Structure formats: C-alpha cells, structure tokens
C-alpha positions as CSV (number, residue, x, y, z in Angstrom):
1,X,-42.5,-5.8,-16.6
2,X,-45.8,-3.1,-17.4
3,X,-46.0,-1.0,-13.9
4,X,-43.4,-0.3,-11.3
5,X,-45.1,1.0,-8.1
6,X,-43.0,1.8,-4.8
7,X,-44.2,0.7,-1.6
8,X,-43.4,1.2,2.3
9,X,-45.1,0.0,5.4
10,X,-46.0,2.5,8.0
11,X,-46.1,-0.1,11.2
12,X,-46.2,0.0,15.4
13,X,-42.8,-1.9,16.0
14,X,-40.2,-2.7,14.4
15,X,-40.6,-6.5,14.7
16,X,-42.3,-7.5,11.4
17,X,-44.1,-10.6,13.8
18,X,-45.7,-8.8,15.7
19,X,-46.4,-5.4,14.8
20,X,-49.7,-3.8,13.5
21,X,-50.0,-2.4,9.9
22,X,-50.9,1.4,10.5
23,X,-50.8,1.9,7.1
24,X,-49.2,1.6,3.0
25,X,-47.8,4.2,1.5
26,X,-47.7,4.0,-2.6
27,X,-46.0,6.3,-5.3
28,X,-46.3,5.0,-8.7
29,X,-44.9,8.4,-10.0
30,X,-42.2,11.1,-8.8
31,X,-43.2,13.6,-7.0
32,X,-46.9,11.8,-6.2
33,X,-47.7,9.2,-3.5
34,X,-50.9,8.5,-1.9
35,X,-51.3,7.3,1.6
36,X,-53.5,4.4,3.4
37,X,-54.5,4.4,6.6
38,X,-55.4,1.1,8.1
39,X,-58.2,0.8,11.0
40,X,-56.9,-0.1,15.0
41,X,-59.3,-3.3,15.0
42,X,-57.1,-6.4,13.6
43,X,-59.9,-7.5,11.9
44,X,-60.4,-4.6,9.8
45,X,-57.3,-4.0,9.2
46,X,-57.3,-8.0,8.5
47,X,-59.8,-6.6,6.1
48,X,-58.6,-4.0,4.7
49,X,-55.4,-5.2,3.3
50,X,-57.4,-8.1,1.6
51,X,-58.3,-5.2,-0.9
52,X,-54.6,-5.3,-1.6
53,X,-54.0,-8.8,-2.8
54,X,-54.8,-8.6,-6.2
55,X,-51.9,-5.6,-6.5
56,X,-49.2,-7.6,-4.1
57,X,-49.8,-11.1,-5.7
58,X,-49.4,-9.6,-9.4
59,X,-46.2,-10.9,-10.2
60,X,-46.3,-8.4,-13.9
61,X,-45.8,-5.5,-11.0
62,X,-42.1,-4.5,-9.9
63,X,-42.2,-3.4,-6.7
64,X,-39.6,-1.0,-5.3
65,X,-38.9,-0.2,-2.2
66,X,-35.6,0.9,0.7
67,X,-35.1,-2.2,3.0
68,X,-38.4,-3.9,1.1
69,X,-37.3,-7.3,3.4
70,X,-38.7,-5.6,6.2
71,X,-41.9,-4.5,4.5
72,X,-42.9,-7.7,2.5
73,X,-41.8,-9.3,6.3
74,X,-44.7,-7.3,8.2
75,X,-47.2,-8.9,5.0
76,X,-45.6,-12.4,5.0
77,X,-47.0,-12.6,9.0
78,X,-50.3,-11.1,7.9
79,X,-50.4,-13.6,5.5
80,X,-49.3,-11.4,2.2
81,X,-46.9,-13.3,-0.4
82,X,-46.0,-10.5,-2.5
83,X,-44.6,-11.2,-5.6
84,X,-43.3,-9.7,-8.7
85,X,-39.6,-8.1,-9.6
86,X,-37.9,-6.4,-6.7
87,X,-35.8,-3.1,-6.8
88,X,-34.3,-2.7,-2.9
89,X,-32.7,1.0,-3.2
90,X,-31.4,-0.1,0.4
91,X,-29.2,-2.7,-1.3
92,X,-28.1,-1.8,-5.1
93,X,-26.5,1.8,-2.7
94,X,-24.8,-1.2,-0.9
95,X,-23.6,-2.3,-4.5
96,X,-22.7,1.4,-5.3
97,X,-21.1,2.2,-2.6
98,X,-19.9,-0.2,0.1
99,X,-18.4,2.2,2.5
100,X,-21.4,4.5,3.4
101,X,-23.9,5.2,4.7
102,X,-27.4,3.3,3.2
103,X,-30.3,5.2,4.9
104,X,-32.7,6.9,3.2
105,X,-32.0,10.1,4.2
106,X,-29.3,10.3,3.1
107,X,-29.7,9.1,0.1
108,X,-32.5,11.7,-0.9
109,X,-29.4,14.5,0.2
110,X,-27.2,12.9,-1.6
111,X,-28.6,12.4,-4.8
112,X,-31.5,14.5,-5.0
113,X,-30.4,17.4,-2.5
114,X,-33.3,16.5,-0.6
115,X,-34.0,16.6,3.4
116,X,-36.9,14.4,4.3
117,X,-38.8,14.4,7.4
118,X,-36.9,12.8,10.1
119,X,-39.1,10.3,12.0
120,X,-37.8,12.1,15.2
121,X,-39.6,15.1,14.3
122,X,-43.1,12.6,14.3
123,X,-42.5,10.5,17.2
124,X,-39.5,12.0,19.2
125,X,-36.3,10.9,20.3
126,X,-35.8,7.0,20.9
127,X,-36.3,6.0,24.7
128,X,-39.4,5.6,26.6
129,X,-41.5,8.3,25.6
130,X,-41.4,7.7,22.8
131,X,-44.6,7.4,20.7
132,X,-45.8,5.2,17.9
133,X,-46.7,5.7,14.4
134,X,-49.9,5.2,15.2
135,X,-50.2,8.3,17.6
136,X,-49.6,10.5,14.7
137,X,-52.6,13.1,14.1
138,X,-53.0,11.3,10.0
139,X,-52.3,14.9,8.1
140,X,-48.6,14.6,9.2
141,X,-48.5,11.7,9.3
142,X,-50.0,11.0,4.6
143,X,-47.2,13.3,4.3
144,X,-43.9,11.8,6.0
145,X,-45.3,8.2,4.7
146,X,-46.3,9.9,0.6
147,X,-42.7,11.5,0.8
148,X,-40.6,8.2,1.7
149,X,-42.5,6.7,-1.0
150,X,-42.3,9.0,-3.7
151,X,-38.3,10.1,-2.6
152,X,-37.8,5.3,-2.9
153,X,-39.3,6.2,-6.0
154,X,-37.5,8.5,-7.5
155,X,-33.5,7.0,-5.7
156,X,-34.1,4.5,-7.9
157,X,-34.1,6.5,-10.9
158,X,-30.9,7.5,-9.7
159,X,-29.1,4.2,-9.1
160,X,-30.6,2.1,-11.7
161,X,-27.6,4.0,-13.7
162,X,-25.0,3.8,-11.4
163,X,-25.6,-0.3,-11.1
164,X,-24.4,0.3,-14.5
165,X,-21.8,2.4,-14.6
166,X,-19.8,0.0,-11.2
167,X,-20.5,-3.2,-13.4
168,X,-23.1,-4.4,-10.6
169,X,-26.3,-5.0,-12.8
170,X,-25.6,-9.2,-12.9
171,X,-24.7,-8.5,-8.5
172,X,-28.0,-6.8,-8.1
173,X,-30.2,-8.0,-10.4
174,X,-29.1,-12.2,-10.5
175,X,-28.2,-11.7,-7.1
176,X,-28.9,-9.4,-4.4
177,X,-32.9,-8.6,-5.8
178,X,-33.4,-12.6,-6.3
179,X,-32.7,-13.4,-2.3
180,X,-35.0,-10.6,-1.0
181,X,-38.4,-13.2,-0.9
182,X,-36.2,-16.0,-0.1
183,X,-34.8,-14.7,2.5
184,X,-38.2,-13.2,3.8
185,X,-39.9,-16.6,3.7
186,X,-36.1,-18.6,5.7
187,X,-37.1,-15.8,8.3
188,X,-40.8,-16.5,8.3
189,X,-40.4,-20.4,8.8
190,X,-37.1,-19.8,11.3
191,X,-35.8,-23.1,13.2
192,X,-37.0,-24.9,16.4
193,X,-34.9,-24.9,19.6
194,X,-34.9,-27.3,22.0
195,X,-35.0,-24.4,25.3
196,X,-34.9,-27.8,27.9
197,X,-31.2,-29.1,25.7
198,X,-30.2,-26.1,26.7
199,X,-30.8,-25.6,29.9
200,X,-28.8,-28.6,30.4
201,X,-26.5,-27.9,28.5
202,X,-26.2,-24.2,30.6
203,X,-26.2,-25.7,33.8
204,X,-23.3,-28.1,32.1
205,X,-21.2,-25.0,31.6
206,X,-21.6,-23.8,35.0
207,X,-20.1,-27.6,36.9
208,X,-16.8,-27.2,34.0
209,X,-16.8,-23.1,34.6
210,X,-16.3,-24.3,38.2
211,X,-14.3,-27.1,38.2
212,X,-12.0,-24.6,35.7
213,X,-12.1,-21.9,38.2
214,X,-10.5,-24.3,41.0
215,X,-8.1,-24.7,39.0
216,X,-7.5,-21.4,38.3
217,X,-7.1,-19.9,41.4
218,X,-4.7,-22.7,42.7
219,X,-2.6,-22.1,40.0
220,X,-2.6,-18.3,40.8
221,X,-1.8,-19.9,44.7
222,X,-4.8,-17.6,45.3
223,X,-8.9,-16.4,44.6
224,X,-9.5,-13.4,42.3
225,X,-11.9,-12.7,40.0
226,X,-11.0,-13.5,36.8
227,X,-13.9,-11.2,35.5
228,X,-11.1,-8.1,36.1
229,X,-9.1,-7.8,33.4
230,X,-7.2,-5.3,36.4
231,X,-6.2,-7.9,39.3
232,X,-5.7,-10.7,36.3
233,X,-3.1,-8.9,34.7
234,X,-0.7,-8.6,38.2
235,X,-1.2,-12.5,38.7
236,X,-0.4,-13.1,35.4
237,X,3.1,-10.9,35.3
238,X,3.4,-9.1,38.5
239,X,2.9,-12.8,40.4
240,X,3.7,-15.1,38.0
241,X,5.8,-13.3,35.4
242,X,5.4,-15.2,32.8
243,X,6.0,-12.6,30.5
244,X,9.3,-10.5,29.8
245,X,7.8,-7.8,29.0
246,X,4.1,-7.6,28.9
247,X,2.4,-5.4,26.7
248,X,-0.1,-2.8,28.2
249,X,-3.0,-1.0,27.2
250,X,-3.4,2.8,27.0
251,X,-4.6,3.0,29.6
252,X,-1.7,1.4,31.7
253,X,-2.4,-2.2,33.0
254,X,-0.9,-5.0,31.6
255,X,-2.8,-6.8,28.2
256,X,-5.1,-10.0,28.6
257,X,-7.1,-9.9,26.2
258,X,-7.5,-13.2,23.5
259,X,-4.4,-11.6,20.8
260,X,-1.9,-11.6,23.7
261,X,-2.6,-14.6,25.8
262,X,-3.0,-16.9,23.2
263,X,0.6,-15.6,22.1
264,X,1.5,-16.7,25.8
265,X,-1.0,-20.2,25.8
266,X,2.3,-22.3,26.0
267,X,4.6,-20.5,28.4
268,X,2.5,-21.4,31.5
269,X,-1.1,-23.6,32.2
270,X,-3.2,-21.2,33.9
271,X,-3.3,-19.4,30.2
272,X,-4.3,-22.4,28.5
273,X,-6.9,-22.7,31.9
274,X,-8.3,-19.0,31.0
275,X,-8.9,-18.7,27.7
276,X,-10.6,-21.9,28.3
277,X,-13.1,-20.5,31.3
278,X,-13.7,-17.5,28.8
279,X,-14.4,-19.7,26.2
280,X,-16.9,-21.9,28.0
281,X,-18.3,-18.2,29.8
282,X,-18.3,-16.7,26.6
283,X,-21.0,-19.8,25.3
284,X,-22.6,-20.1,27.9
285,X,-24.1,-16.5,28.2
286,X,-24.5,-15.8,24.4
287,X,-25.8,-19.2,23.4
288,X,-27.2,-21.4,26.0
289,X,-28.7,-18.2,28.1
290,X,-29.9,-16.4,26.0
291,X,-31.1,-18.2,23.3
292,X,-33.9,-19.9,24.6
293,X,-35.6,-16.4,25.7
294,X,-35.3,-15.6,21.5
295,X,-37.8,-18.5,20.9
296,X,-41.2,-17.1,19.9
297,X,-43.6,-18.1,21.5
298,X,-46.3,-18.8,19.3
299,X,-44.3,-20.3,16.9
300,X,-42.4,-22.1,19.5
301,X,-39.4,-21.1,16.8
302,X,-36.6,-18.8,16.6
303,X,-36.7,-16.7,13.7
304,X,-33.1,-14.6,12.7
305,X,-32.7,-11.7,10.9
306,X,-30.7,-11.9,7.6
307,X,-28.8,-8.6,6.4
308,X,-28.1,-8.2,2.9
309,X,-26.9,-4.8,2.5
310,X,-24.1,-5.2,6.1
311,X,-20.9,-7.4,5.7
312,X,-17.5,-5.3,3.0
313,X,-17.6,-9.4,0.9
314,X,-21.2,-9.9,0.2
315,X,-21.6,-12.1,3.0
316,X,-25.0,-12.5,5.2
317,X,-25.0,-11.4,8.2
318,X,-27.9,-12.3,10.8
319,X,-29.1,-11.0,14.3
320,X,-31.3,-11.4,17.0
321,X,-29.8,-13.9,17.3
322,X,-27.1,-13.9,15.8
323,X,-26.7,-17.8,14.6
324,X,-23.7,-16.7,11.5
325,X,-21.0,-17.1,15.4
326,X,-22.5,-20.0,16.3
327,X,-18.4,-22.2,16.7
328,X,-18.3,-24.8,14.9
329,X,-14.4,-26.3,15.8
330,X,-14.6,-26.9,19.4
331,X,-16.9,-29.5,20.9
332,X,-18.3,-27.9,23.3
333,X,-19.6,-25.0,20.5
334,X,-20.6,-28.2,18.8
335,X,-23.4,-28.7,22.3
336,X,-25.3,-25.9,21.0
337,X,-26.2,-27.1,17.7
338,X,-27.5,-30.2,18.8
339,X,-30.6,-28.1,20.3
340,X,-31.6,-27.3,16.7
341,X,-34.3,-29.5,16.2
342,X,-37.0,-31.3,13.4
343,X,-40.5,-29.8,12.8
344,X,-41.3,-32.9,15.0
345,X,-42.1,-36.9,13.9
346,X,-41.9,-37.6,10.1
347,X,-39.2,-34.8,9.9
348,X,-35.2,-34.4,9.9
349,X,-33.0,-31.4,9.4
350,X,-30.7,-31.6,6.3
351,X,-27.3,-29.6,6.0
352,X,-25.7,-29.2,2.8
353,X,-22.3,-27.8,3.4
354,X,-19.7,-26.6,0.4
355,X,-16.6,-27.9,0.8
356,X,-13.7,-26.6,1.5
357,X,-14.7,-24.0,-0.8
358,X,-12.2,-20.8,-0.7
359,X,-9.6,-23.5,-1.1
360,X,-11.5,-24.3,-3.9
361,X,-12.2,-20.8,-6.4
362,X,-8.3,-19.5,-5.0
363,X,-7.1,-23.1,-6.7
364,X,-9.5,-21.8,-9.8
365,X,-9.0,-18.3,-9.8
366,X,-5.1,-18.7,-9.6
367,X,-5.0,-21.4,-12.0
368,X,-2.5,-23.3,-10.4
369,X,-1.3,-26.7,-11.7
370,X,-0.5,-28.3,-8.8
371,X,-3.8,-27.0,-6.4
372,X,-6.3,-27.9,-9.7
373,X,-4.7,-31.4,-10.0
374,X,-5.0,-32.7,-6.1
375,X,-8.6,-31.1,-6.3
376,X,-9.4,-33.1,-9.3
377,X,-8.1,-36.1,-8.6
378,X,-9.9,-36.4,-5.8
379,X,-7.2,-36.3,-2.8
380,X,-7.2,-34.6,0.7
381,X,-6.2,-31.7,-0.2
382,X,-4.6,-30.4,3.2
383,X,-2.6,-34.1,2.9
384,X,-1.2,-33.8,-0.2
385,X,0.0,-29.9,0.8
386,X,2.0,-31.0,3.2
387,X,3.8,-34.0,1.0
388,X,4.9,-30.6,-1.4
389,X,5.3,-28.5,1.2
390,X,7.6,-31.2,3.0
391,X,8.5,-33.1,0.1
392,X,7.9,-36.6,1.1
393,X,5.4,-38.7,-0.3
394,X,1.8,-38.6,-0.2
395,X,2.0,-42.3,2.7
396,X,4.1,-40.4,4.7
397,X,2.6,-37.6,5.6
398,X,1.5,-37.2,10.0
399,X,-1.5,-36.5,10.9
400,X,0.3,-33.2,12.5
401,X,2.4,-32.4,9.2
402,X,-2.1,-33.1,7.8
403,X,-2.9,-30.0,10.7
404,X,0.2,-27.6,9.5
405,X,-0.4,-28.3,5.9
406,X,-4.0,-26.7,6.5
407,X,-3.7,-23.9,8.8
408,X,-1.4,-23.4,6.0
409,X,-3.9,-23.8,3.0
410,X,-7.0,-21.4,5.5
411,X,-4.4,-19.1,6.6
412,X,-2.8,-18.2,2.6
413,X,-6.6,-16.6,1.7
414,X,-6.6,-14.9,4.4
415,X,-2.7,-13.2,4.3
416,X,-1.0,-15.4,6.6
417,X,2.3,-14.4,8.3
418,X,4.9,-16.2,9.7
419,X,4.1,-14.7,13.0
420,X,0.4,-15.1,12.7
421,X,1.2,-18.9,11.7
422,X,3.6,-19.8,14.6
423,X,0.8,-18.3,17.0
424,X,-1.8,-20.6,15.2
425,X,0.0,-23.5,15.0
426,X,2.0,-22.6,18.1
427,X,5.8,-23.7,16.0
428,X,9.2,-21.7,16.5
429,X,8.7,-18.1,13.6
430,X,11.6,-19.7,11.9
431,X,9.4,-23.2,10.6
432,X,6.4,-21.3,9.8
433,X,8.5,-19.5,8.2
434,X,10.8,-22.3,6.4
435,X,6.7,-23.4,5.7
436,X,5.3,-20.8,3.8
437,X,8.5,-20.6,1.6
438,X,7.8,-23.8,1.0
439,X,4.2,-23.2,0.1
440,X,5.1,-20.2,-2.3
441,X,7.5,-22.8,-4.2
442,X,6.2,-25.7,-4.9
443,X,1.8,-23.6,-5.6
444,X,3.8,-20.7,-7.3
445,X,0.4,-20.3,-9.1
446,X,-1.0,-19.4,-6.1
447,X,2.1,-16.8,-4.9
448,X,1.6,-15.2,-9.0
449,X,-2.4,-14.9,-8.1
450,X,-1.7,-13.1,-4.9
451,X,0.9,-11.0,-6.5
452,X,-1.7,-9.5,-9.5
453,X,-4.7,-9.4,-7.2
454,X,-2.5,-6.7,-4.8
455,X,-1.3,-5.1,-8.4
456,X,-5.3,-5.1,-9.3
457,X,-6.3,-3.6,-6.2
458,X,-3.6,-0.9,-6.3
459,X,-4.3,0.2,-9.6
460,X,-8.0,0.2,-9.8
461,X,-8.5,0.7,-5.8
462,X,-10.4,-1.8,-5.8
463,X,-10.9,-6.1,-6.4
464,X,-14.1,-8.0,-7.2
465,X,-15.6,-11.4,-7.2
466,X,-15.8,-14.2,-9.7
467,X,-19.4,-12.3,-9.8
468,X,-18.2,-8.4,-10.0
469,X,-18.8,-7.6,-6.6
470,X,-16.0,-4.7,-5.6
471,X,-15.0,-3.8,-2.9
472,X,-13.3,-0.5,-2.7
473,X,-9.7,-0.6,-0.8
474,X,-9.0,2.5,-0.4
475,X,-5.8,2.2,2.0
476,X,-4.0,-0.2,-0.3
477,X,-1.1,2.5,-1.2
478,X,-1.7,3.7,2.6
479,X,2.4,5.3,3.8
480,X,1.7,3.2,7.2
481,X,2.7,-0.7,6.5
482,X,0.4,-1.7,9.2
483,X,-2.3,-0.6,7.1
484,X,-1.2,-0.9,4.3
485,X,-1.1,-4.7,4.8
486,X,-4.8,-4.8,6.6
487,X,-6.0,-3.5,2.7
488,X,-3.4,-6.7,1.0
489,X,-5.1,-9.1,3.1
490,X,-8.2,-8.0,2.7
491,X,-7.5,-7.5,-1.7
492,X,-6.4,-11.1,-2.1
493,X,-9.4,-12.6,0.8
494,X,-12.8,-10.4,-0.8
495,X,-13.0,-11.9,-4.2
496,X,-12.4,-15.5,-3.0
497,X,-15.0,-14.4,0.3
498,X,-17.1,-12.9,-1.6
499,X,-17.6,-14.9,-4.4
500,X,-18.2,-18.0,-1.7
501,X,-21.5,-16.1,-0.6
502,X,-22.8,-14.9,-4.4
503,X,-22.6,-19.1,-5.0
504,X,-24.2,-19.9,-1.5
505,X,-26.8,-17.0,-2.8
506,X,-27.3,-17.7,-6.3
507,X,-27.7,-21.2,-4.4
508,X,-30.5,-20.5,-2.0
509,X,-32.7,-18.7,-4.8
510,X,-32.6,-21.9,-7.2
511,X,-33.2,-24.0,-4.5
512,X,-36.5,-21.8,-2.8
513,X,-37.9,-21.5,-7.1
514,X,-38.2,-24.9,-7.6
515,X,-39.3,-25.8,-3.7
516,X,-42.0,-23.4,-4.7
517,X,-42.3,-24.8,-8.3
518,X,-42.1,-28.3,-7.2
519,X,-44.7,-28.0,-4.3
520,X,-42.4,-29.6,-1.4
521,X,-42.8,-29.3,2.1
522,X,-39.8,-29.3,3.0
523,X,-38.4,-25.8,3.8
524,X,-35.1,-24.2,4.2
525,X,-34.5,-22.9,7.3
526,X,-31.2,-21.4,8.0
527,X,-28.1,-20.2,5.9
528,X,-24.4,-20.2,8.2
529,X,-21.3,-19.2,6.2
530,X,-21.5,-22.4,3.2
531,X,-24.0,-24.2,4.9
532,X,-27.6,-24.6,4.5
533,X,-30.1,-26.0,7.0
534,X,-33.1,-27.0,5.9
535,X,-36.5,-29.1,7.6
536,X,-37.0,-32.3,5.6
537,X,-39.9,-33.3,5.3
538,X,-39.0,-37.9,5.3
539,X,-40.8,-39.3,2.3
540,X,-39.0,-35.9,-0.2
541,X,-35.6,-37.0,1.2
542,X,-34.1,-38.3,-2.7
543,X,-35.6,-35.4,-4.0
544,X,-34.2,-32.5,-1.8
545,X,-30.7,-34.2,-1.5
546,X,-31.1,-34.5,-5.4
547,X,-32.0,-31.0,-5.7
548,X,-29.9,-29.2,-3.3
549,X,-26.9,-30.5,-4.8
550,X,-27.0,-30.1,-8.1
551,X,-28.2,-26.6,-7.4
552,X,-25.5,-25.6,-5.1
553,X,-22.7,-27.2,-6.9
554,X,-23.7,-25.3,-10.0
555,X,-24.6,-21.6,-9.3
556,X,-21.1,-20.5,-10.8
557,X,-18.9,-22.6,-12.7
558,X,-15.3,-23.3,-11.5
559,X,-12.5,-25.3,-13.5
560,X,-12.5,-27.0,-10.7
561,X,-15.1,-30.4,-9.4
562,X,-17.6,-28.3,-6.1
563,X,-17.8,-31.4,-4.0
564,X,-21.2,-30.3,-1.4
565,X,-21.5,-32.8,2.0
566,X,-25.0,-33.3,3.1
567,X,-26.5,-35.0,5.9
568,X,-29.5,-35.7,7.4
569,X,-30.3,-36.5,12.0
570,X,-32.7,-34.9,14.6
571,X,-30.3,-32.1,15.3
572,X,-28.0,-29.3,13.2
573,X,-25.1,-31.3,14.7
574,X,-26.6,-34.9,13.9
575,X,-26.8,-33.3,10.2
576,X,-23.5,-31.8,10.4
C-alpha cells in the first residue's frame, strides 16, 4: 500500500439507504485535515462525489475510518464501491479491549489525551429539536469533521502496535478487516420478504392465541389479565397452589418469568399453555407484525445492519431488524422463514449450514478419541453418544435416549449442570447427574479439555479461539461461586463459539471474493449463526454449491471432517 488516507462522511441521518451527504473529511498526516462540502441539490452532490471515484476505487490506497462500514454503506447507496485495504479503529479497539467502550471520543481521551468537539455541541441533544449536520454553520462543521478524520488517523497509529501486543493481528487483518466490505454488500443487497405471508401468519397466530387464552382461563377458573405478572402469580400460586415455595421478585410479587415457568411446566397444564401463549405473542409482535414495516419500499427488501464489535464471542449481531433471533427450533418459529423469498423468476434461495459445528470444534480442540472417531466414521453423533453413555449397542438407542444425549452434547459446551439438564429434559436431577457422570467417564478428553481451559483462564485472565481472538474473564477467580461459575462457563464456551464465528467470517470473505472475481449473478444475503443465505441465479447452481461448500469446509482446518448442508428452495424455510 503506497498511501493511507483517513476519511469520514458527514450526513443528514444515520440510515445509509436514505441519508444525504453533507460532506466528506480527509486526513493523511497527523494534525491536519480537510473537508469537502457537498451541495444540497442531489444532482449537484452526485457530480461532486463522482470527482472522488478514482480515489475511492483505487485499491492501492488504504482507507482508514471509525465504524467504516457506515461510511462505506452511505457511499454504496450512492453508487460508489470503495476498494483498498481497510483499517477500522472501532473494530481494532474492540479486539484490543473487548470490554471497554469503542466510541471515537472515548478512544481519543484514552490514547491521545484529547477531547474532541462533541457532536451535541453542533446539533444539540437527541430529540425532536435536534438539528441535522446540514444546518451547522460551515466553519464549525469544517473544524468538527476535519478533527474527526485527523484523530482517527492518529488513533490508527496507536492501535497498530497494540494489536500486535495483544496477539490480535490475525483476527483483525485476516478476518475482521476483510469482512467490512462483505457486510456492506450484504446489507446493500437485502432479502425479499413477503409481507402478505407474514400478515396471514399474524392472523393465524391471533386465532391460536385466542384459543390458548380461553383454555388458560378455564384452567384458572376465571378470567384474568394474562399480561399482568401480578395477576398471573396470584392465579398460579394462591389459587392453584402449583408450588410449595414459590419464588418472589425484589418487589415481593411472585416470579413468573420464563425460567421460573419452565421449571414448573410439568406441574400443571396451565403453565405449558402460558409458555405457549408467550411464544406466540412474541412471534406475533416481534416478527409477524413488525417485519413488514422493515421492508424498504424502493427495493421491496429488508436490509438488516450487521455489527462486528458488539458480542463478546465474535459472532455478528444483526439489528433493524434482528434476524439472528428468528426461532428455528419450533414449528411456529419456522413459519417466519417462509416469508423470506427469492428475488423472482429464475432465482432460488440457497442456504448453507454448518452441521454441528460447535461439537466438531470441541472434538478437535479436546482431541477426545471417542468423539473424533464418531465424527470421522460419519456416525450420528447424538446416537453414538447415547450408546456410550447408556452402555448399549448403537442399534438399541431409542429416540428418547438420543434426545437426552443431544441435550448433553450441546449442554456440555455451555457447562450445563445436573440441575440445568434436569430442567431442560424434565427428568429427575439424580438421573441428570448420572448421565453427566457417565458422559465425563466415556469422553475423558472432553473433561480434560474443560479442566485445562479453566486452568488457562485462571493463569492468563483470558481464553482464546483457534485464530487467537481473546475473551477476557475478569471474574474467573471471584470469591462468589455464582459469578465464578458464570466465568468458567464462558471460558469453556467462548473458544468454541468464537472459533465457529471466525470460521463463518473467513468463509464469507472468500466466497464474496470468488463471486466478484467470477462475475457471478448470485448474491450472498444473510448470515445467521452457522448458516449463510444466498440469492441463487439458477444457471449458477452447480458452481455456487461447489464454491460455498469448499470455502465453508476449508475456512479453518480442523482434525475432524467439517460437514456443510446445502439446500435450495423458493423460501428460506424450504431451502433449509
């Protein structure tokens, strides 16, 4: 790279799809910067932006910024695809100090001992009275914007050696920095959502909720407000007396949160029904009613925003709307996926999903021979676990035994206790304890791995993924057993979940690069946990399948086979 330039866009709003460019600030040497003011007229502004195309599209010029994805998205919606190496000071800091704030003002104070002009001074406090950048006097705007670009440039110089010191160079340069422009493209593409299908589903849910509510009232012996925790608590614990010693909240009312109710689900039918009602109510309000509002009229698509610097494990987070939380384990939750549809005729959705990736990662990390053998031989891992734990032949494993083994397999990754397992499986605690005991005996490698990971965390104060991403655990030596237990569970889980997150990020960057180089029409649209969703141009199916499979399987090489399940369909549900 011959040249590094920091740039920062000033806009009228925070939605890249619709905001107007007020100007762009640039800085390429410390303590200096300049600002280019854009005309208010859209046509004129486009002409000015066009002048900068050779700069933005030059891949030999590295671009620096703070929360660069926002600036890149603003430009992308104006028809400008930014090329060149990227350095984002926000993401760099999120790897260096994951538990701190990552705002530019905070970093300037910490690393440069400097307080930048707060934005509130220019446009006023948040609220209806707040001005836009367009209304700020030119001299103030120039000072503010150029200062931002200059400070970000200086911050980069401070953060580069810290990335090295904290062992974060690989994660930053090879994973996160390469992902920024990939996410810009995915957010820009969006995905088509069928609003009518969601409305139909919403009506269906409303009907089911009414039936469910009637049943709850008849079981309670009278009507009450289901959404009032106070009234619900009185019905459950004073009228029906379904628990000897009901839990209470700080305010002295009965606790009726989900955790409490799950623990009581086997005691009375009314609890099952309340949980069912809550699930439907949440699906209706969170997705069926609100997803149609998230459709961007000019494209007819939903454009989520991905955040790289929010979660402690390195997983992406999605917002406006949050697509990472769409429930998949229930039939009702799956209905939401039916509303995500193809671009149109000649297209299908292609969905690629890592199969049991976290279990494969723990098998590889722990080197447990029994688990490695099961994966290498291609056996059904949950049935193989059940056979070992219960000491029977594979052919004798019942669906119920497999279900229990599956819960233990996934629970072990999260440091599940006998109490937790008994609640999830709704079995006595003694039986749960016995299952866990047998599991530890039959998979000694996993138990050793868990112990040595906690030891490592205690000695170093952090754990890390296979790529070196760190999670700091300040409470690993806490005197409070509950707090320490939570830190230990994080110690076991973070390297596994984080490695899975890094794998899919590496795969996304390689896939996107190939799609561009091969000039394919197919597009990558969404990332949700361990799966990727594509708009597949039908003639490219063979090529895209092979490409996605190869890049996902080889993102990080593990001493265990990686399996990617790929399906296609008219809807996300059908393709999954």
